[in-house]
N, C-alpha and C positions, 0 to 999 in steps of 0.2 A: 547411464549417462552417456551425453555424447559431447564433442566440443561444441562450442556454439555457433550457430548457424544464424549468419546473419542476413538480410532482406536487402532491397534495392537501395543504393548508394552507400552500403555498409562495407566497410574493408575487411579483407582476411583477416583471420584471426589464428594465423600459423603458432603465433608467440602471443605472449600477455602483450594486451595493448598497455600502452601508457599513457592515454588520452584523458586522465581524470585530472582535471584542474582545480587547484583550490582558486575559489571568489576570493577576489582581493577588496572588492566593493562590499561597501555597507547599503541596508535600505532593502525594501524587497525584491524579492527573484520570484518573477510570474511563473517560470517553471518550477522552481524549487516548490512554492506555495501549491501548484497545481499536483505534482508528485506527493508532496503530503496531503492534499485534499482527498487525492487517490486512495492511499493509506487509512487513513482516518474516517473516510467515508465508505469505505469496504469493509474493512477488518482482515485485508488482506497482507500476510508474510512479505515480510521485505524480499525474500527470494522469487516470489510468487509475482509480486509487483514489476520486480525488473526482468522476469522472465515473460512478460506480459507483450503479445504481437498484435498489431491494430486487426491482422485478420479474425481476432478472436472480440473484438470490442465491435459491438452491434448498438450505436448510437439511438437511429431511430429507435429501436425496442427497447433503448436502455437498459441494456446488460451487458455483460462482458463473460467470456469462460475461462476458466482457471484450469490450465492444463499443462504448461511449464513453470519449471523453478531454474531460477538461475544462481550459481553458487561457485564460490572461488575455490577452489581445490588447493590445499596449502597456501590458501592467499595467495595465489601466482594464475594459473590458466581458470580462465571460466568456461563454464559447461552450462547447458544445458540438460535438465531432468526431470522428470515426470514429478508433481506435488508428491508430498510424505505418504500420502494412503488415497486410496480410492474416493471416500469421501472427500477428500480434498480438490478431485478433479472435477469440479461441478461450475454451475452456473451463479452469477452473483447480480441481484439487482443494483441499480443503479439510480442514488438518488438525483434530482433535476441541479442539485449542488456540485455532487461531482459529476454528471453529465455535461455540465457548461465548463468544467474545468478541462475534461477528456475533447472537447470542441477546442478550446484554447490551444490545447495542448497539438492537436489536430492540423488547426491553421499554421503554429509555426514548423511542424512537422512539413507542409505541404508548400512553404515558403509562396513563392512567385505562382505558382500553378492556383487553378480553377478551384474553387469550394466543391467538394465532393471528388475530387481526384483520389480514386484509390490510395492507401498506403500499405506499406508492407514495411518487414523490420521492426523493430521493438519500439514500445511506446516511450518509455523510461530510458533516454540514452543521451549522450551529449549531442551539442550540435551538430558535429560531423557525424553523426551516426553511431559511435562508439559506445557499446555498454558500459554503464557504470560499474563501478567496484560494490561489492555489498558495503565494506567497509565505508564507500565514498556518502552513502547515503546516510548512516550515523554520522560522520563529519559535518554534513550540509546540515542534521536536525540540529545538532550540538552549536553550531555557530547560530542558526536561525532562532532557538532557545535563549540562545545570549543577548541576542539584539534585542529580543524581546522583554529580557529580563525574567524570565520562567527558570524553572528548576530543569536540571539537565536530566532526560530520560532516553531509554533506549528504543530503536524503531519497533519493537516490539511491544514497548508499552502502548503504540496506537492502535494495535488491534486489542486490547484488554479497554481502551479508553472507548473504542467504537462498540464494544459490546456492552459496556458501562452506559453509554449513552442509550443504546436502544432499548435495554432494561428500564432506565430511567425514563424515557419515554411510554412505557407501557405495551411496547411490542413482546409480545408472546415470547415465552421461552422458546418455545419450539421451533419459532422464525428466527430467533437470534442462535439458534444452533443452526439451522439451516444454513443462514447467513456466514457464521465463522467454520460453516461445512466441518464440522465434529464429528466423527465418525458414529457418536451415541448421542443421546438427549443426557444421560448420566454425566457424560464430561464436562456438559453446559452447566448442570447442576453444581456437579461437585467443583466448578472453578469460579460460578458467579451465583452460585445459591446466595451467600451473604448478602448480596447487593438486593436482596427482594424488599426486605421489610425498606430499606433506605431509599429505596427506590420509589417506595410508595409515600414513606416522608417530601421525597422531593418532588415529586407529581402531586402533591396536595395543592389545590387552590391557594392555601396560604402561606405556601412556603416559597422560598425563593424561587426565581425563575433562572436562576444561573445554571450553567454547564454542571453534572454531577461529574465527582469525581470517584477514585474507583476506592478510595480510601486505604491503600496500600502503598509502603512506600516506593519511591520511583524508580530505585536502586533493585528491586526484590524479582524483576521480570527482567534477565539479562541476555540469557540462552533464546538468541534469534531462532526464526522457523521452528518454534516448539509447538505448544497445541495451538 
């Protein structure tokens, strides 16, 4: 790992930043919703999303490259390292919805600059360019869930939900495994094989068209940056 390297208009991080601020107003937050859209639409791990740089986002091709992982060492200093496995360092395809969320994020990051201006630095960050602390993302997610009257979940649950949605949409398990960037297909089968009969029922024309749920307790997946 190495100390966090920030791009253009990003302050130095010689010591831990204290730019994380709690949002005191309620209601929709477009930037927060975009962050959650990215996590839920790609299945990226929290650290991978927080370490994502604009130079690794290719919106015309609707792809992004996962090659960095942001962590808080001892819950203090922020560091950029590589993802947990070689398989995790890979390309991820973007749905039109995720691409649109990133376009909005890019427009905000450019400020008054012309559209198409190359961006540097982190995709998910504070308005002044400071990185978000991993714990701050969980705080935001809990706040947003409370506003919407949803059960409390962990950030890593979004990764499992992303896989569940793909399986319920009849995406081949091999594609799900590739998107989740598991080291082997057997890892995907072990984690989500129990969803296959459920997905078949959910996708039946006579079944409800609502989003599938994993069927696991919300608190079961608590450790972030796991599988």
